[in-house]
C-alpha positions as CSV (number, residue, x, y, z in Angstrom):
1,M,107.0,-19.4,4.9
2,G,107.0,-21.7,8.1
3,R,110.7,-20.7,9.3
4,L,110.0,-17.2,8.8
5,H,106.6,-17.2,10.7
6,V,108.3,-19.1,13.3
7,A,111.1,-16.6,13.8
8,V,108.9,-13.1,13.2
9,F,106.6,-15.0,16.0
10,R,109.5,-16.0,18.6
11,L,111.4,-12.3,17.7
12,T,108.3,-10.3,18.7
13,G,106.6,-12.6,21.4
14,G,103.8,-13.4,19.5
15,R,102.4,-10.3,18.7
16,L,103.1,-10.9,15.1
17,G,102.5,-14.1,13.7
18,G,100.5,-14.8,16.7
19,R,96.5,-14.9,14.9
20,I,95.8,-15.7,11.2
21,R,93.3,-13.4,11.3
22,T,91.1,-14.3,14.5
23,A,92.7,-17.5,14.9
24,P,95.2,-18.0,17.7
25,V,98.8,-19.4,16.9
26,L,101.2,-21.2,18.8
27,L,104.4,-22.9,18.1
28,L,105.1,-26.4,18.8
29,T,108.1,-28.2,18.8
30,T,108.5,-32.1,18.2
31,T,112.0,-33.7,18.0
32,G,112.3,-35.5,15.0
33,R,111.8,-39.0,14.9
34,R,114.7,-40.0,12.3
35,T,117.1,-37.1,13.7
36,G,116.7,-36.1,16.7
37,A,116.1,-32.7,15.5
38,S,113.9,-30.1,16.8
39,R,111.1,-28.9,14.7
40,T,108.9,-26.2,15.0
41,T,105.4,-25.3,13.1
42,P,103.3,-22.7,13.5
43,L,99.4,-24.1,14.2
44,L,96.2,-23.2,15.1
45,Y,94.9,-24.1,18.7
46,L,91.8,-24.1,20.6
47,R,91.5,-24.1,24.1
48,D,89.7,-26.9,25.5
49,G,89.9,-26.4,29.3
50,A,93.9,-26.7,30.6
51,R,94.5,-28.3,27.2
52,L,95.5,-27.1,24.2
53,A,93.8,-28.8,20.7
54,I,95.8,-28.7,17.2
55,V,94.7,-30.3,14.3
56,A,97.1,-32.7,11.9
57,S,95.1,-31.7,8.8
58,F,98.0,-31.1,6.5
59,G,95.9,-29.1,3.8
60,G,94.0,-32.1,3.4
61,S,96.9,-34.2,2.1
62,P,96.5,-37.9,2.1
63,R,99.2,-38.3,4.4
64,H,100.2,-36.8,7.9
65,P,102.0,-34.0,8.4
66,A,105.7,-34.7,9.8
67,W,104.9,-32.9,13.0
68,Y,102.0,-35.5,13.9
69,L,104.1,-38.1,13.2
70,N,106.8,-37.0,15.5
71,L,104.9,-36.4,18.2
72,C,103.3,-40.0,17.5
73,A,107.3,-41.1,18.0
74,N,107.6,-38.7,21.4
75,P,104.7,-37.0,22.7
76,D,107.0,-34.6,24.9
77,V,106.7,-31.4,22.9
78,G,107.6,-27.4,24.0
79,V,104.9,-25.1,23.1
80,N,105.1,-21.4,22.6
81,L,101.8,-19.0,23.8
82,G,102.9,-15.4,22.7
83,R,105.9,-14.9,25.3
84,T,105.2,-18.1,27.5
85,R,106.9,-21.5,26.5
86,F,106.5,-24.6,28.0
87,A,107.1,-28.4,27.9
88,A,103.7,-30.5,26.7
89,T,102.8,-34.2,26.5
90,A,100.5,-34.7,23.1
91,R,98.3,-37.3,22.4
92,T,95.6,-38.3,19.9
93,A,92.1,-37.2,20.7
94,T,89.9,-40.2,20.9
95,P,87.3,-40.4,18.3
96,D,84.8,-38.7,21.2
97,E,86.8,-36.1,21.5
98,R,87.1,-35.1,18.0
99,E,83.5,-35.0,17.3
100,L,83.0,-32.6,20.1
101,L,86.0,-30.1,19.5
102,W,85.9,-30.6,15.2
103,P,83.2,-27.9,15.1
104,G,85.2,-25.6,16.9
105,F,88.0,-25.9,14.6
106,V,85.8,-25.3,11.5
107,E,84.3,-22.3,12.7
108,M,87.7,-21.0,14.0
109,Y,89.1,-21.7,10.0
110,A,86.4,-23.4,7.7
111,G,89.1,-24.4,5.3
112,Y,89.7,-27.3,8.0
113,D,85.8,-28.9,6.8
114,G,87.3,-28.5,2.4
115,Y,90.5,-30.6,3.9
116,R,88.4,-33.1,5.6
117,L,86.5,-33.3,2.3
118,K,89.5,-33.9,0.4
119,T,91.3,-36.6,2.3
120,S,90.2,-39.8,3.0
121,R,92.1,-40.4,6.3
122,T,90.3,-39.0,9.7
123,I,92.3,-36.2,10.3
124,P,93.4,-36.0,13.9
125,V,92.9,-33.8,16.2
126,V,95.9,-33.6,19.1
127,L,95.7,-32.6,22.6
128,L,98.6,-30.8,24.5
129,E,98.8,-31.4,28.1
130,Q,101.2,-28.7,30.0
131,T,103.7,-31.1,32.2
132,R,105.5,-28.3,33.9
């Protein structure tokens, strides 16, 4: 499903696939930590000033999603917002930043709170800062 979502998003410049219900979607491109290959994932996001914030929920799985592990190994990522593409640096939010952002994610998509309850890990929030 992810590959189809990415293809439709790119083909339509985000007109299709750029939202899930009312929640905005971006495409995040990371570099595979083992393969070095580019990997693109559609993710819900929130704006936090000039930054974008995303959640590494993996549906409440006990382990982190591959895209999160990839950006931990190489924080230089690509972001697509509609037809706009840019490079960004990714970092895991501090506990204080996460606490401030988490309610906005739950308001946008209530499933995030269910994921939080389902797993024993702290679900990371990632901040993306445009570099060029």
